[in-house]
C-alpha positions in Angstrom: -12.8 -3.2 -9.9 -10.3 -0.4 -9.1 -9.2 -0.2 -12.7 -8.9 3.3 -14.1 -12.2 3.5 -15.5 -14.7 6.0 -15.3 -17.3 4.2 -13.5 -19.4 6.2 -11.1 -22.0 8.0 -12.9 -22.9 10.0 -9.8 -20.8 13.0 -10.0 -22.3 16.7 -9.1 -20.8 19.8 -8.6 -19.8 18.9 -5.1 -18.9 15.6 -5.8 -15.5 15.6 -4.4 -13.3 13.0 -3.0 -10.7 10.1 -2.5 -10.9 8.5 0.6 -13.5 7.6 3.0 -17.1 8.2 3.4 -20.0 10.3 2.7 -23.6 11.2 2.4 -26.1 13.3 4.3 -27.8 10.5 5.6 -24.9 9.8 8.0 -25.1 13.1 9.6 -28.4 12.3 11.5 -26.6 9.2 13.2 -23.0 10.3 13.7 -22.4 12.8 16.5 -20.4 15.9 15.6 -21.5 16.2 11.9 -22.7 19.4 10.4 -26.2 19.5 9.1 -25.2 21.4 6.0 -23.2 20.0 3.1 -21.2 23.3 2.8 -21.3 26.9 2.7 -19.7 30.2 3.2 -18.1 30.5 6.5 -17.6 26.7 7.2 -14.4 25.1 7.5 -13.1 21.8 6.7 -10.0 21.0 9.0 -7.7 18.5 6.9 -4.6 16.7 7.9 -2.4 14.5 5.8 1.1 13.9 5.7 2.3 13.5 2.0 5.0 15.8 0.4 4.0 19.1 -1.6 5.8 17.3 -4.5 4.4 13.8 -4.0 1.8 12.5 -6.4 -0.6 12.6 -3.6 0.2 16.1 -2.4 -0.2 17.5 -5.9 -3.3 16.0 -6.5 -4.8 16.7 -3.0 -3.7 20.5 -3.5 -5.7 20.8 -6.4 -8.8 18.9 -4.9 -8.5 21.6 -2.0 -8.9 24.3 -4.8 -11.7 22.6 -6.6 -13.5 22.2 -3.0 -13.2 25.8 -1.9 -14.6 26.9 -5.3 -17.5 24.8 -5.3 -18.8 24.9 -1.5 -17.7 28.0 -0.5 -16.1 26.6 2.7 -12.5 27.1 3.4 -9.8 24.3 3.9 -7.6 24.6 7.0 -4.9 22.1 6.0 -2.3 21.0 8.5 0.6 19.2 7.2 1.6 16.4 9.7 4.2 14.1 9.6 3.5 10.3 9.5 4.8 9.7 13.0 2.6 12.8 14.7 -0.4 11.3 13.3 0.3 7.8 14.2 1.8 8.4 17.6 -0.9 10.8 18.5 -4.0 9.8 16.9 -5.7 8.0 19.8 -5.3 10.9 21.9 -6.0 13.8 19.7 -9.3 12.3 17.8 -10.9 11.8 21.6 -11.0 15.7 21.9 -12.3 18.9 20.1 -9.0 19.2 18.3 -9.7 16.5 16.0 -9.5 17.1 12.2 -12.9 16.7 9.7 -10.9 14.4 7.6 -7.3 12.7 8.1 -5.1 10.5 6.1 -4.2 7.4 8.2 -2.4 4.1 7.7 -4.3 1.1 6.9 -4.1 -2.2 8.8 -5.3 -3.8 11.8 -2.8 -2.1 14.4 -3.4 1.2 12.9 -7.0 2.0 11.2 -8.4 -1.1 12.7 -7.3 -0.1 16.1 -9.2 3.4 15.8 -12.3 1.7 14.3 -12.6 -0.7 17.4 -12.1 1.8 19.8 -14.7 4.1 18.1 -12.4 7.0 17.3 -13.0 7.0 13.5 -16.6 7.1 12.2 -18.7 4.2 10.3 -18.8 5.9 6.9 -20.8 2.9 5.1 -23.6 4.9 4.4 -21.4 7.8 2.7 -19.7 4.8 0.7 -23.2 3.5 -0.7 -24.5 7.2 -1.4 -21.3 8.2 -3.0 -20.7 4.9 -4.9 -17.1 4.6 -3.8 -17.1 1.0 -3.6 -17.9 0.7 -7.3 -14.2 1.9 -7.9 -12.4 -0.5 -5.7 -11.3 -4.0 -6.3 -12.1 -6.3 -3.6 -8.3 -6.5 -2.3 -8.4 -2.8 -2.1 -11.8 -2.6 -0.3 -10.1 -5.1 2.4 -7.9 -2.6 4.0 -10.9 0.0 4.2 -13.5 -2.3 6.0 -12.8 -3.8 9.5 -14.7 -5.8 11.9 -15.9 -4.8 15.6 -12.6 -6.2 16.8 -10.8 -4.0 14.1 -9.7 -6.8 11.8 -9.4 -5.7 8.0 -11.8 -7.2 5.6 -14.9 -7.0 7.9 -18.2 -5.6 6.9 -18.3 -1.8 7.9 -16.3 0.8 5.9 -14.2 3.0 8.0 -12.0 4.6 5.1 -11.6 5.0 1.7 -8.5 5.0 -0.3 -7.7 6.8 -3.6 -4.7 5.3 -4.7 -2.8 1.7 -4.4 0.7 0.4 -4.1 2.3 -2.8 -5.0 5.8 -4.7 -4.8 7.2 -5.8 -8.0 10.5 -6.4 -9.8 12.6 -3.5 -11.1 15.0 -4.4 -14.2 18.1 -2.4 -15.6 17.4 -3.0 -19.4 20.9 -1.7 -20.1 22.6 -4.4 -17.9 20.2 -6.9 -19.3 21.1 -6.1 -23.1 25.0 -6.1 -21.9 24.4 -9.3 -20.7 22.7 -10.7 -23.6 19.6 -11.6 -21.4 15.8 -10.7 -21.6 13.5 -9.8 -19.1 12.1 -12.9 -17.8 8.2 -13.6 -18.0 8.1 -16.9 -16.0 9.9 -17.9 -12.5 12.2 -20.5 -14.4 13.5 -17.5 -16.7 13.9 -15.4 -13.7 16.0 -18.0 -12.0 18.2 -18.5 -15.1 18.6 -14.8 -15.4 20.2 -14.8 -11.8 22.4 -17.5 -12.8 23.7 -15.9 -15.8 24.4 -12.7 -14.0 26.4 -14.8 -11.1 28.1 -16.5 -14.0 29.3 -13.1 -15.0 30.4 -12.0 -11.6 27.6 -9.7 -10.9 25.2 -9.9 -7.8 22.0 -9.6 -9.5 19.5 -8.6 -6.7 19.9 -5.5 -4.9 18.7 -6.3 -1.2 18.3 -5.0 2.1 18.3 -7.3 5.3 18.4 -4.6 8.1 14.9 -3.3 7.0 11.7 -4.2 5.2 13.0 -5.4 1.4 14.4 -8.8 2.4 11.1 -9.6 4.6 9.0 -8.6 1.5 10.9 -10.9 -0.8 10.7 -13.5 1.6 6.8 -13.0 1.7 6.9 -12.9 -2.3 8.1 -16.4 -1.9 5.4 -17.7 0.2 2.8 -16.2 -1.9 4.2 -17.9 -5.0 3.6 -21.2 -3.3 0.3 -20.1 -1.7 -3.2 -19.1 -2.7 -5.8 -16.5 -1.8 -6.6 -18.9 1.4 -3.3 -18.8 2.5 -3.3 -15.0 2.3 -6.8 -14.8 4.4 -5.4 -17.4 6.8 -2.3 -15.2 7.2 -3.7 -11.8 7.3 -7.2 -12.5 8.4 -7.1 -15.3 10.6 -9.5 -17.6 9.0 -7.7 -20.5 9.8 -4.3 -21.3 11.5 -1.1 -20.7 9.6 1.0 -23.9 9.4 4.7 -22.4 10.1 6.4 -25.5 8.9 3.8 -25.7 5.9 5.0 -25.5 2.1 4.3 -21.9 1.6 6.4 -20.7 4.7 8.9 -23.5 4.1 9.5 -22.5 0.6 9.9 -18.8 1.5 12.6 -19.7 4.0 14.2 -22.3 1.9 14.4 -20.0 -1.2 15.6 -17.1 0.6 18.5 -19.3 2.0 19.3 -20.8 -1.5 19.4 -17.1 -3.0 22.3 -16.4 -0.5 24.2 -19.6 -1.0 24.1 -19.0 -4.9 25.2 -15.7 -4.9 21.9 -14.1 -5.8 21.9 -11.7 -2.8 25.1 -10.3 -1.4 26.5 -12.1 1.7 26.5 -9.3 3.9 22.7 -8.4 3.2 22.0 -8.5 7.0 23.5 -5.1 7.4 22.4 -3.4 4.5 19.3 -0.7 4.7 16.7 -0.1 1.9 18.1 3.2 1.2 21.1 1.7 0.1 19.5 -1.2 -1.8 17.7 1.4 -3.9 20.7 3.8 -4.5 22.4 0.4 -5.9 19.8 0.2 -8.5 19.9 4.0 -9.1 23.4 3.6 -9.7 23.4 0.9 -12.2 25.3 -1.4 -9.9 22.5 -3.9 -9.5 20.3 -5.1 -12.3 17.3 -6.2 -10.4 15.5 -4.7 -7.4 12.5 -6.2 -5.8 10.4 -3.6 -3.9 7.5 -1.3 -4.0 5.8 1.0 -6.3 6.6 4.0 -3.9 10.2 4.1 -5.7 8.8 4.5 -9.1 8.8 8.3 -8.9 12.0 8.5 -7.7 13.4 6.2 -10.0 12.0 8.4 -12.9 13.8 11.3 -11.7 16.9 9.6 -10.6 17.6 6.4 -12.6 18.4 8.5 -15.9 21.5 7.0 -17.2 20.0 3.7 -18.3 16.6 2.3 -19.3 14.7 0.4 -17.1 11.0 -1.1 -16.4 9.1 -2.8 -13.7 6.9 -5.8 -13.9 5.0 -8.1 -11.4 6.9 -10.9 -9.8 7.1 -13.5 -12.5 5.2 -16.8 -12.0 3.1 -15.8 -9.2 -0.7 -14.7 -9.3 -0.1 -12.9 -5.9 2.0 -9.8 -5.2 2.7 -7.8 -2.0 0.6 -4.7 -2.0 -2.6 -2.8 -0.9 -4.7 0.0 -1.2 -2.7 3.4 -0.2 -3.4 4.9 3.1 -7.0 5.9 3.9 -9.0 8.9 4.3 -10.8 8.6 7.7 -13.6 10.7 9.5 -12.7 11.1 13.2 -16.0 10.4 15.1 -15.6 13.8 16.8 -15.3 15.6 13.6 -17.2 18.9 13.3 -17.9 18.9 9.7 -18.5 15.4 8.5 -20.4 16.2 5.5 -17.9 18.5 4.5 -15.3 15.5 4.6 -17.4 13.3 2.3 -17.7 15.9 -0.3 -14.0 16.5 -0.3 -13.3 12.7 -0.4 -15.6 12.3 -3.4 -13.5 15.3 -5.1 -10.4 13.2 -4.9 -12.2 10.3 -6.7 -13.0 12.5 -9.7 -11.1 11.5 -12.9 -9.2 14.8 -13.1 -7.8 14.5 -9.7 -6.8 10.7 -10.1 -5.3 11.9 -13.4 -2.8 14.0 -11.5 -2.0 11.1 -9.3 -1.5 8.9 -12.4 0.6 11.2 -14.3 3.2 12.0 -11.1 4.0 8.5 -10.3 1.0 7.4 -8.3 -1.6 4.6 -8.8 -4.9 6.2 -9.3 -8.1 3.6 -8.5 -10.7 5.9 -10.8 -8.7 7.7 -13.4 -9.8 7.8 -17.1 -7.0 5.9 -19.0 -7.1 8.6 -21.6 -6.0 11.3 -19.1 -2.8 9.2 -18.3 -0.1 10.7 -20.8 3.1 9.8 -19.2 4.5 6.8 -20.8 6.1 5.4 -17.4 3.1 6.0 -15.6 1.2 4.3 -18.2 3.6 1.5 -17.9 3.0 1.3 -14.0 -0.7 1.7 -14.0 -1.0 -1.3 -16.3 1.1 -3.5 -14.3 -0.9 -2.5 -11.1 -4.3 -3.1 -12.9 -3.2 -6.6 -14.2 -2.4 -7.5 -10.6 -6.0 -6.0 -9.7 -7.7 -7.9 -12.3 -6.2 -11.2 -11.0 -7.5 -10.3 -7.2 -3.7 -10.4 -6.5 -3.0 -7.8 -3.7 -1.9 -9.6 -0.9 -0.8 -7.2 1.8 2.5 -7.2 3.7 4.1 -9.8 6.0 4.3 -7.9 9.0 0.6 -6.7 9.0 -1.0 -9.5 11.2 0.3 -8.4 14.6 1.7 -5.3 16.1 5.6 -5.3 16.2 5.7 -8.4 13.8 8.0 -6.0 11.5 10.8 -6.2 13.9 10.5 -9.9 14.3 10.7 -10.6 10.8 13.7 -8.6 10.3 15.5 -10.1 13.2 14.5 -13.8 12.2 15.6 -13.6 8.6 18.8 -11.9 9.5 19.5 -14.9 11.7 18.5 -17.2 8.8 20.7 -15.4 6.2 23.8 -15.2 8.4 23.6 -18.8 9.2 23.0 -18.6 13.2 19.9 -20.6 12.8 18.4 -22.8 10.2 15.0 -22.8 8.5 13.0 -25.0 10.7 14.2 -22.8 13.8 13.4 -19.4 12.0 9.9 -20.6 10.9 9.2 -21.8 14.4 10.3 -18.5 16.2 8.4 -16.7 13.3 5.2 -18.8 14.1 5.6 -18.3 18.1 5.8 -14.4 17.5 2.6 -14.5 15.1 0.6 -16.6 17.6 1.3 -14.3 20.4 0.8 -11.2 18.6 -2.3 -12.3 16.9 -4.1 -14.0 20.0 -6.3 -11.0 20.6 -7.5 -10.9 17.0 -8.3 -14.6 16.5 
């Protein structure tokens, strides 16, 4: 499982890592790889887009120091923006300018596309050699393995994540105390809390319909009604999705009900994610359903009140996935160095840096996580992993589906279209966008 435990016994002096691949055996069958595992005068060209002050940035900076000390090689790190890597990868990776190791977004339209076009290396042999699969829960492995057509959940490893993420519920505990309420543990209790805040003249949910939060809430409602097979059908195309079926219908009807009952502001269609998050930070909204990526910011900025985060009550499934992947370009000049670096990022000491700075490590020793808020976050994440609950994101199945979801749900909450029409429109776009994958 990808819980924070010490499971991988194979850790040598040059056992590095975090993400993707590894093993000397791969060098013989993958073009461009160095025949040596490291040494003076060699250079690892590394790209990633995490800020220096982020959990990943801090952890990977330490990994660079360890890597250089233990291998004698030099790391040439180039910080890129997400947009730079995402928009140019398919051109750059097919040239000699390709890095040896790169952070890349997971999913069919991103890492899956690179895998299907042969731009990133099959690292299955390295995963087996270094034992990385032992550290990753099945739902984390899904985003690292792809089929020949680039659909996640395949048999071939093309990347390795060293952190995770999920969507849960943030609660302002001071506002709950003032209202005489307790944090809900069931969905019925959650609705009772929403009703109680509305009765006191408070709009309980900070939400944003101009960007991702509203679509993620909509998908969470579908997950609460669904099961793992629904997720596999929706995300992995195992069976056709019934867009007028119980899961999707419940999601759209519940979202509309939340608007009608005042749980969400009536102008939500024009609100962006930043404004919803700031509403929680400022203490004007008692509840915010969103991702663990807000956690570190809330620790720093939501300091005028006590708060907590839990998984969505009453559901075994939660939005979330592995973090982004370490991938090794097929044209990489030093594949073995890349595998060594990945392995370092999986070490408990590097994972502890992730965990103590607001990240969600996949291979940390629990004793190394000393920050109380980080312990709380990781415990919640581990509970979701134990239930095999990570269920990815609603826009993943098809390129451009994010914009479709935003637009269709805006039509629903503003009253310009009903539930049946919204679901039919979503279904038509989904079917068109996934036709090449199915």
